[in-house]
Backbone and ligand atoms as CSV (ligand in chain L), in Angstrom:
chain,resi,resn,atom,element,x,y,z
A,1,MET,N,N,123.229,50.087,87.083
A,1,MET,CA,C,122.492,50.151,85.665
A,1,MET,C,C,121.110,50.493,85.915
A,2,TYR,N,N,120.508,50.202,86.917
A,2,TYR,CA,C,119.190,50.682,87.112
A,2,TYR,C,C,119.176,51.744,88.357
A,3,SER,N,N,118.352,52.747,88.167
A,3,SER,CA,C,118.167,53.771,89.186
A,3,SER,C,C,117.636,53.295,90.560
A,4,ASP,N,N,117.975,53.968,91.571
A,4,ASP,CA,C,117.486,53.441,92.770
A,4,ASP,C,C,115.740,53.605,92.863
A,5,LYS,N,N,115.303,54.627,92.099
A,5,LYS,CA,C,113.725,54.619,91.970
A,5,LYS,C,C,113.207,53.342,91.302
A,6,VAL,N,N,113.983,52.881,90.022
A,6,VAL,CA,C,113.482,51.594,89.425
A,6,VAL,C,C,113.467,50.596,90.477
A,7,MET,N,N,114.595,50.309,91.207
A,7,MET,CA,C,114.767,49.074,92.180
A,7,MET,C,C,113.885,49.309,93.282
A,8,GLU,N,N,113.477,50.375,93.815
A,8,GLU,CA,C,112.463,50.528,94.871
A,8,GLU,C,C,111.016,49.989,94.303
A,9,HIS,N,N,110.584,50.684,93.056
A,9,HIS,CA,C,109.374,50.155,92.644
A,9,HIS,C,C,109.368,48.652,92.172
A,10,PHE,N,N,110.346,48.260,91.666
A,10,PHE,CA,C,110.602,46.800,91.619
A,10,PHE,C,C,110.329,46.044,92.897
A,11,ARG,N,N,110.865,46.513,93.831
A,11,ARG,CA,C,110.782,45.684,94.956
A,11,ARG,C,C,109.554,45.766,95.784
A,12,ASN,N,N,108.904,47.075,95.744
A,12,ASN,CA,C,107.799,47.318,96.417
A,12,ASN,C,C,106.591,47.910,95.430
A,13,PRO,N,N,106.225,46.972,94.595
A,13,PRO,CA,C,105.228,47.700,93.572
A,13,PRO,C,C,104.097,48.134,94.168
A,14,ARG,N,N,103.549,49.271,93.704
A,14,ARG,CA,C,102.340,49.932,94.114
A,14,ARG,C,C,101.155,49.392,93.156
A,15,ASN,N,N,99.947,49.187,93.849
A,15,ASN,CA,C,98.711,49.150,92.937
A,15,ASN,C,C,98.795,47.877,92.138
A,16,VAL,N,N,99.220,46.854,92.745
A,16,VAL,CA,C,99.259,45.570,92.109
A,16,VAL,C,C,97.902,44.927,92.167
A,17,GLY,N,N,97.370,44.309,91.076
A,17,GLY,CA,C,96.191,43.552,91.210
A,17,GLY,C,C,94.999,43.868,90.339
A,18,VAL,N,N,93.815,43.771,90.521
A,18,VAL,CA,C,92.638,44.048,89.704
A,18,VAL,C,C,91.770,45.115,90.462
A,19,VAL,N,N,91.317,46.170,89.581
A,19,VAL,CA,C,90.313,47.115,90.422
A,19,VAL,C,C,88.914,46.335,90.498
A,20,GLU,N,N,88.370,46.383,91.588
A,20,GLU,CA,C,87.005,45.875,91.589
A,20,GLU,C,C,85.898,46.417,90.797
A,21,ASN,N,N,85.126,45.895,90.236
A,21,ASN,CA,C,84.055,46.588,89.162
A,21,ASN,C,C,84.758,47.523,88.451
A,22,ALA,N,N,85.809,47.173,87.775
A,22,ALA,CA,C,86.707,48.203,86.880
A,22,ALA,C,C,85.698,48.873,85.841
A,23,ASP,N,N,85.937,50.025,85.552
A,23,ASP,CA,C,85.248,50.854,84.454
A,23,ASP,C,C,85.951,50.601,83.110
A,24,GLY,N,N,87.272,50.133,83.220
A,24,GLY,CA,C,87.955,49.997,81.857
A,24,GLY,C,C,89.096,48.997,82.199
A,25,THR,N,N,89.261,48.146,81.130
A,25,THR,CA,C,90.495,47.051,81.175
A,25,THR,C,C,91.288,47.288,79.910
A,26,GLY,N,N,92.581,47.274,80.120
A,26,GLY,CA,C,93.464,47.144,78.971
A,26,GLY,C,C,94.399,46.262,79.127
A,27,LYS,N,N,94.728,45.557,77.904
A,27,LYS,CA,C,95.628,44.491,78.041
A,27,LYS,C,C,96.651,44.472,76.697
A,28,VAL,N,N,97.890,44.606,76.820
A,28,VAL,CA,C,98.762,44.755,75.666
A,28,VAL,C,C,99.946,43.821,75.964
A,29,GLY,N,N,100.447,43.430,74.740
A,29,GLY,CA,C,101.596,42.577,74.580
A,29,GLY,C,C,102.648,43.297,74.104
A,30,ASN,N,N,103.824,43.124,74.647
A,30,ASN,CA,C,105.141,43.902,74.017
A,30,ASN,C,C,105.525,43.095,72.855
A,31,PRO,N,N,105.700,43.821,71.726
A,31,PRO,CA,C,105.968,43.021,70.507
A,31,PRO,C,C,107.428,42.691,70.633
A,32,VAL,N,N,108.356,43.290,71.398
A,32,VAL,CA,C,109.757,43.155,71.460
A,32,VAL,C,C,110.075,41.949,72.132
A,33,CYS,N,N,109.374,41.758,73.435
A,33,CYS,CA,C,109.846,40.575,74.257
A,33,CYS,C,C,108.614,39.494,74.467
A,34,GLY,N,N,107.538,39.877,74.217
A,34,GLY,CA,C,106.125,38.997,74.072
A,34,GLY,C,C,105.752,39.074,75.547
A,35,ASP,N,N,106.094,40.067,76.322
A,35,ASP,CA,C,105.471,40.130,77.817
A,35,ASP,C,C,104.143,40.887,77.895
A,36,ILE,N,N,103.327,40.636,78.769
A,36,ILE,CA,C,102.083,40.952,78.665
A,36,ILE,C,C,101.703,41.795,80.012
A,37,MET,N,N,100.864,42.789,79.780
A,37,MET,CA,C,100.521,43.748,80.871
A,37,MET,C,C,98.952,44.079,80.786
A,38,GLU,N,N,98.357,43.954,81.912
A,38,GLU,CA,C,97.053,44.211,82.092
A,38,GLU,C,C,96.829,45.586,83.150
A,39,MET,N,N,95.970,46.509,82.651
A,39,MET,CA,C,95.636,47.618,83.789
A,39,MET,C,C,94.129,47.732,83.920
A,40,THR,N,N,93.669,47.772,84.891
A,40,THR,CA,C,92.366,48.115,85.189
A,40,THR,C,C,92.177,49.512,85.896
A,41,ILE,N,N,90.953,50.136,85.646
A,41,ILE,CA,C,90.839,51.476,85.972
A,41,ILE,C,C,89.427,51.756,86.637
A,42,LYS,N,N,89.368,52.776,87.711
A,42,LYS,CA,C,88.140,53.121,88.069
A,42,LYS,C,C,87.945,54.609,87.918
A,43,VAL,N,N,86.859,55.043,87.465
A,43,VAL,CA,C,86.757,56.491,86.943
A,43,VAL,C,C,85.532,57.062,87.545
A,44,GLU,N,N,85.598,58.277,88.332
A,44,GLU,CA,C,84.560,59.015,88.819
A,44,GLU,C,C,84.813,60.485,88.534
A,45,ASP,N,N,83.678,61.196,88.049
A,45,ASP,CA,C,83.716,62.650,87.449
A,45,ASP,C,C,84.948,62.881,86.820
A,46,ASP,N,N,85.036,61.764,85.736
A,46,ASP,CA,C,86.304,62.201,84.623
A,46,ASP,C,C,87.530,62.153,85.237
A,47,ARG,N,N,87.785,61.443,86.359
A,47,ARG,CA,C,89.060,61.323,87.070
A,47,ARG,C,C,89.488,59.848,87.304
A,48,LEU,N,N,90.624,59.447,87.195
A,48,LEU,CA,C,90.836,58.120,87.624
A,48,LEU,C,C,91.027,57.978,89.343
A,49,VAL,N,N,90.275,57.283,89.699
A,49,VAL,CA,C,90.310,57.320,91.235
A,49,VAL,C,C,91.007,56.052,91.665
A,50,ASP,N,N,91.173,55.093,90.853
A,50,ASP,CA,C,91.994,53.856,91.140
A,50,ASP,C,C,92.450,53.133,89.870
A,51,VAL,N,N,93.672,52.798,89.995
A,51,VAL,CA,C,94.275,52.025,88.866
A,51,VAL,C,C,95.275,50.891,89.370
A,52,LYS,N,N,95.013,49.744,88.840
A,52,LYS,CA,C,95.820,48.613,89.097
A,52,LYS,C,C,96.514,47.900,88.012
A,53,PHE,N,N,97.562,47.264,88.243
A,53,PHE,CA,C,98.136,46.427,87.096
A,53,PHE,C,C,98.634,44.975,87.583
A,54,ARG,N,N,98.675,44.096,86.507
A,54,ARG,CA,C,99.112,42.804,86.717
A,54,ARG,C,C,100.132,42.551,85.592
A,55,THR,N,N,101.267,42.095,85.539
A,55,THR,CA,C,102.042,41.841,84.422
A,55,THR,C,C,102.766,40.496,84.476
A,56,PHE,N,N,102.992,40.050,83.304
A,56,PHE,CA,C,103.796,38.906,83.103
A,56,PHE,C,C,105.084,39.636,82.520
A,57,GLY,N,N,105.871,40.325,83.190
A,57,GLY,CA,C,106.796,41.161,82.509
A,57,GLY,C,C,108.143,41.142,83.358
A,58,CYS,N,N,109.100,41.957,82.925
A,58,CYS,CA,C,110.394,42.087,83.508
A,58,CYS,C,C,110.260,42.991,84.652
A,59,GLY,N,N,111.369,43.173,85.379
A,59,GLY,CA,C,111.576,44.184,86.517
A,59,GLY,C,C,111.258,45.583,86.026
A,60,SER,N,N,111.761,46.031,84.870
A,60,SER,CA,C,111.361,47.400,84.382
A,60,SER,C,C,109.941,47.555,84.077
A,61,ALA,N,N,109.313,46.447,83.549
A,61,ALA,CA,C,107.860,46.503,83.291
A,61,ALA,C,C,107.031,46.883,84.782
A,62,ILE,N,N,107.606,45.875,85.569
A,62,ILE,CA,C,106.936,45.972,87.050
A,62,ILE,C,C,107.103,47.722,87.582
A,63,ALA,N,N,108.369,48.001,87.538
A,63,ALA,CA,C,108.638,49.414,88.018
A,63,ALA,C,C,107.926,50.480,87.280
A,64,THR,N,N,107.990,50.298,85.927
A,64,THR,CA,C,107.338,51.376,85.207
A,64,THR,C,C,105.731,51.483,85.285
A,65,SER,N,N,105.171,50.134,85.558
A,65,SER,CA,C,103.630,50.057,85.811
A,65,SER,C,C,103.325,50.685,87.116
A,66,SER,N,N,104.138,50.287,88.151
A,66,SER,CA,C,103.931,50.762,89.529
A,66,SER,C,C,104.016,52.288,89.524
A,67,ILE,N,N,104.914,52.790,88.904
A,67,ILE,CA,C,105.029,54.332,88.973
A,67,ILE,C,C,103.881,55.008,88.087
A,68,THR,N,N,103.600,54.450,87.104
A,68,THR,CA,C,102.362,54.870,86.119
A,68,THR,C,C,101.202,55.027,87.052
A,69,THR,N,N,100.788,53.924,87.713
A,69,THR,CA,C,99.600,53.955,88.567
A,69,THR,C,C,99.669,55.227,89.496
A,70,GLU,N,N,100.913,55.435,90.065
A,70,GLU,CA,C,101.039,56.596,91.064
A,70,GLU,C,C,100.862,57.995,90.261
A,71,LEU,N,N,101.340,57.876,89.141
A,71,LEU,CA,C,101.430,59.239,88.292
A,71,LEU,C,C,100.058,59.627,87.830
A,72,VAL,N,N,99.255,58.487,87.656
A,72,VAL,CA,C,97.698,59.016,87.118
A,72,VAL,C,C,96.592,58.838,88.156
A,73,ILE,N,N,96.720,58.190,89.173
A,73,ILE,CA,C,95.630,58.180,90.142
A,73,ILE,C,C,95.407,59.708,90.542
A,74,GLY,N,N,94.174,60.146,90.403
A,74,GLY,CA,C,93.742,61.360,90.748
A,74,GLY,C,C,93.824,62.406,89.540
A,75,LYS,N,N,94.291,61.922,88.445
A,75,LYS,CA,C,94.492,62.639,87.247
A,75,LYS,C,C,93.053,62.626,86.433
A,76,THR,N,N,92.959,63.684,85.508
A,76,THR,CA,C,91.812,63.436,84.675
A,76,THR,C,C,91.932,62.465,83.569
A,77,ILE,N,N,91.124,62.006,82.846
A,77,ILE,CA,C,91.245,61.196,81.677
A,77,ILE,C,C,92.190,61.655,80.728
A,78,GLU,N,N,91.955,62.835,80.553
A,78,GLU,CA,C,92.678,63.885,79.471
A,78,GLU,C,C,94.183,63.819,79.711
A,79,GLU,N,N,94.424,64.178,81.115
A,79,GLU,CA,C,95.810,64.206,81.560
A,79,GLU,C,C,96.537,62.623,81.527
A,80,ALA,N,N,95.729,61.728,81.866
A,80,ALA,CA,C,96.276,60.344,81.742
A,80,ALA,C,C,96.508,59.908,80.313
A,81,LEU,N,N,95.818,60.208,79.372
A,81,LEU,CA,C,95.824,59.966,77.998
A,81,LEU,C,C,97.185,60.701,77.398
A,82,ALA,N,N,97.569,61.701,78.088
A,82,ALA,CA,C,98.652,62.410,77.560
A,82,ALA,C,C,100.027,61.904,78.155
A,83,LEU,N,N,99.916,61.093,78.989
A,83,LEU,CA,C,101.193,60.409,79.659
A,83,LEU,C,C,101.846,59.597,78.621
A,84,THR,N,N,103.319,59.905,78.571
A,84,THR,CA,C,104.009,59.097,77.463
A,84,THR,C,C,104.852,58.114,78.206
A,85,ASN,N,N,105.433,57.100,77.474
A,85,ASN,CA,C,106.348,56.178,78.108
A,85,ASN,C,C,107.619,56.989,78.532
A,86,ARG,N,N,107.871,57.946,77.660
A,86,ARG,CA,C,109.228,58.679,78.171
A,86,ARG,C,C,108.955,59.519,79.559
A,87,ALA,N,N,107.792,59.960,79.582
A,87,ALA,CA,C,107.679,60.532,80.965
A,87,ALA,C,C,107.612,59.708,82.041
A,88,VAL,N,N,107.148,58.387,81.853
A,88,VAL,CA,C,107.258,57.527,82.898
A,88,VAL,C,C,108.635,57.006,83.239
A,89,ALA,N,N,109.449,56.903,82.033
A,89,ALA,CA,C,110.823,56.594,82.244
A,89,ALA,C,C,111.427,57.655,83.081
A,90,GLN,N,N,111.158,58.946,82.705
A,90,GLN,CA,C,111.798,59.865,83.445
A,90,GLN,C,C,111.525,60.013,84.754
A,91,ALA,N,N,110.295,59.664,85.168
A,91,ALA,CA,C,109.896,59.697,86.536
A,91,ALA,C,C,110.603,58.737,87.309
A,92,LEU,N,N,111.123,57.472,86.754
A,92,LEU,CA,C,111.851,56.716,87.426
A,92,LEU,C,C,113.573,56.997,87.362
A,93,ASP,N,N,113.755,58.210,87.058
A,93,ASP,CA,C,115.260,58.565,86.695
A,93,ASP,C,C,115.889,57.875,85.594
A,94,GLY,N,N,115.064,57.463,84.576
A,94,GLY,CA,C,115.632,56.798,83.517
A,94,GLY,C,C,115.751,55.317,83.539
A,95,LEU,N,N,115.781,54.768,82.290
A,95,LEU,CA,C,115.903,53.369,82.319
A,95,LEU,C,C,117.041,53.084,81.120
A,96,PRO,N,N,117.697,51.943,81.416
A,96,PRO,CA,C,118.726,51.536,80.345
A,96,PRO,C,C,118.171,51.483,79.226
A,97,PRO,N,N,118.940,51.868,78.065
A,97,PRO,CA,C,118.426,52.044,76.768
A,97,PRO,C,C,117.809,50.801,76.200
A,98,ASN,N,N,118.472,49.634,76.514
A,98,ASN,CA,C,117.866,48.414,76.141
A,98,ASN,C,C,116.562,47.889,76.841
A,99,LYS,N,N,116.143,48.851,77.791
A,99,LYS,CA,C,115.058,48.529,78.424
A,99,LYS,C,C,113.926,49.527,78.292
A,100,MET,N,N,113.993,50.581,77.527
A,100,MET,CA,C,113.193,51.423,77.238
A,100,MET,C,C,111.901,50.996,76.541
A,101,HIS,N,N,111.997,49.863,75.848
A,101,HIS,CA,C,110.736,49.135,75.399
A,101,HIS,C,C,109.792,48.700,76.490
A,102,CYS,N,N,110.394,48.473,77.669
A,102,CYS,CA,C,109.605,47.998,78.570
A,102,CYS,C,C,108.627,48.926,79.102
A,103,SER,N,N,109.051,50.324,78.963
A,103,SER,CA,C,108.073,51.251,79.541
A,103,SER,C,C,106.825,51.500,78.632
A,104,ASN,N,N,106.839,50.841,77.466
A,104,ASN,CA,C,105.691,51.057,76.515
A,104,ASN,C,C,104.563,50.338,77.078
A,105,LEU,N,N,104.827,49.272,77.834
A,105,LEU,CA,C,103.753,48.451,78.203
A,105,LEU,C,C,102.769,49.088,79.106
A,106,ALA,N,N,103.371,49.778,80.130
A,106,ALA,CA,C,102.384,50.475,81.081
A,106,ALA,C,C,101.606,51.578,80.589
A,107,ALA,N,N,102.150,52.540,79.760
A,107,ALA,CA,C,101.495,53.597,79.162
A,107,ALA,C,C,100.428,53.136,78.071
A,108,ASP,N,N,100.680,51.985,77.312
A,108,ASP,CA,C,99.814,51.471,76.259
A,108,ASP,C,C,98.724,50.828,77.078
A,109,ALA,N,N,99.092,49.935,78.083
A,109,ALA,CA,C,97.911,49.378,78.624
A,109,ALA,C,C,96.937,50.249,79.453
A,110,LEU,N,N,97.580,51.309,79.868
A,110,LEU,CA,C,96.792,52.389,80.605
A,110,LEU,C,C,95.855,53.065,79.525
A,111,HIS,N,N,96.407,53.340,78.441
A,111,HIS,CA,C,95.573,54.061,77.495
A,111,HIS,C,C,94.438,53.189,76.777
A,112,ASP,N,N,94.853,51.874,76.761
A,112,ASP,CA,C,93.806,50.799,76.232
A,112,ASP,C,C,92.514,50.768,77.192
A,113,ALA,N,N,92.944,50.880,78.630
A,113,ALA,CA,C,92.005,50.682,79.505
A,113,ALA,C,C,90.941,51.914,79.542
A,114,ILE,N,N,91.719,53.093,79.171
A,114,ILE,CA,C,90.906,54.301,79.182
A,114,ILE,C,C,90.034,54.392,77.859
A,115,LYS,N,N,90.555,53.874,76.805
A,115,LYS,CA,C,89.680,53.605,75.547
A,115,LYS,C,C,88.527,52.851,75.823
A,116,ASP,N,N,88.948,51.839,76.581
A,116,ASP,CA,C,87.723,50.776,76.926
A,116,ASP,C,C,86.669,51.347,77.637
A,117,TYR,N,N,87.115,52.172,78.746
A,117,TYR,CA,C,86.236,52.865,79.420
A,117,TYR,C,C,85.296,53.897,78.666
A,118,LEU,N,N,85.987,54.593,77.698
A,118,LEU,CA,C,85.377,55.609,76.872
A,118,LEU,C,C,84.372,55.033,75.997
A,119,SER,N,N,84.713,53.892,75.443
A,119,SER,CA,C,83.777,53.406,74.589
A,119,SER,C,C,82.650,52.770,75.227
A,120,LYS,N,N,82.654,52.208,76.452
A,120,LYS,CA,C,81.495,51.750,77.366
A,120,LYS,C,C,80.605,52.937,77.682
A,121,ARG,N,N,81.275,54.069,78.118
A,121,ARG,CA,C,80.715,55.347,78.709
A,121,ARG,C,C,79.788,55.919,77.373
A,122,ASP,N,N,80.490,55.881,76.360
A,122,ASP,CA,C,79.763,56.593,75.177
A,122,ASP,C,C,78.704,55.615,74.611
A,123,GLY,N,N,78.966,54.409,74.733
A,123,GLY,CA,C,77.875,53.425,74.417
A,123,GLY,C,C,76.688,53.510,75.289
A,124,LEU,N,N,76.902,53.654,76.750
A,124,LEU,CA,C,75.845,53.879,77.673
A,124,LEU,C,C,75.120,55.251,77.591
A,125,GLU,N,N,76.038,56.109,76.894
A,125,GLU,CA,C,75.177,57.336,76.984
A,125,GLU,C,C,74.479,57.637,75.663
A,126,GLU,N,N,74.697,56.784,74.700
A,126,GLU,CA,C,73.983,56.790,73.475
A,126,GLU,C,C,72.503,56.410,73.771
A,127,PRO,N,N,71.531,57.444,73.249
A,127,PRO,CA,C,70.163,57.060,73.614
A,127,PRO,C,C,69.788,55.680,72.876
A,128,ALA,N,N,68.977,55.067,73.433
A,128,ALA,CA,C,68.422,53.874,72.838
A,128,ALA,C,C,67.763,54.174,71.609
A,129,GLY,N,N,67.848,53.402,70.506
A,129,GLY,CA,C,67.056,53.514,69.413
A,129,GLY,C,C,67.847,53.907,68.136
A,130,GLU,N,N,67.944,55.013,67.529
A,130,GLU,CA,C,68.602,55.294,66.379
A,130,GLU,C,C,69.961,55.676,66.618
A,131,GLY,N,N,70.739,54.755,67.027
A,131,GLY,CA,C,72.282,55.099,67.149
A,131,GLY,C,C,72.918,54.400,66.056
A,132,GLU,N,N,74.271,54.957,65.727
A,132,GLU,CA,C,75.029,54.158,64.811
A,132,GLU,C,C,75.531,52.823,65.416
A,133,SER,N,N,75.165,52.057,64.748
A,133,SER,CA,C,75.613,50.653,65.434
A,133,SER,C,C,76.960,50.083,64.936
A,134,SER,N,N,77.502,50.744,63.874
A,134,SER,CA,C,78.737,50.339,63.433
A,134,SER,C,C,79.893,50.828,64.319
A,135,GLN,N,N,81.092,50.026,64.325
A,135,GLN,CA,C,82.183,50.527,65.126
A,135,GLN,C,C,83.270,51.067,64.334
L,1,LIG,FE1,FE,109.626,42.518,78.417
L,1,LIG,FE2,FE,110.613,44.270,79.885
L,1,LIG,S1,S,111.678,42.617,78.926
L,1,LIG,S2,S,108.630,44.059,79.290
């Protein structure tokens, strides 16, 4: 039912935990099952140099998050934003159809963390004084 890659990442998940002094944090819930995923990222020179995850999710969520961190560490922000849940599932040699929704968590939490980073970065780069204060 599950590919060897899914089982391998489920048994030995990579990059579990929280990045110290994270530049961005993303947290999403899966509307289908109610599971939760958190991703933290470290960015240097527009590249993800560290990504970690924590999840209250199923085995597929753990495996997809684990491989997502491997896929995007070292990538640019733009490349990481382009990562789709389908690409994540493909990198695991597929997921059972009724588990495809689980792969949404990892990509969504990653994108959320990047957006958090970008909003903080742009906020910091905004010169003090006459900035637009509305969000
Ligand atoms: Fe909830 Fe897989 S069943 S993330």
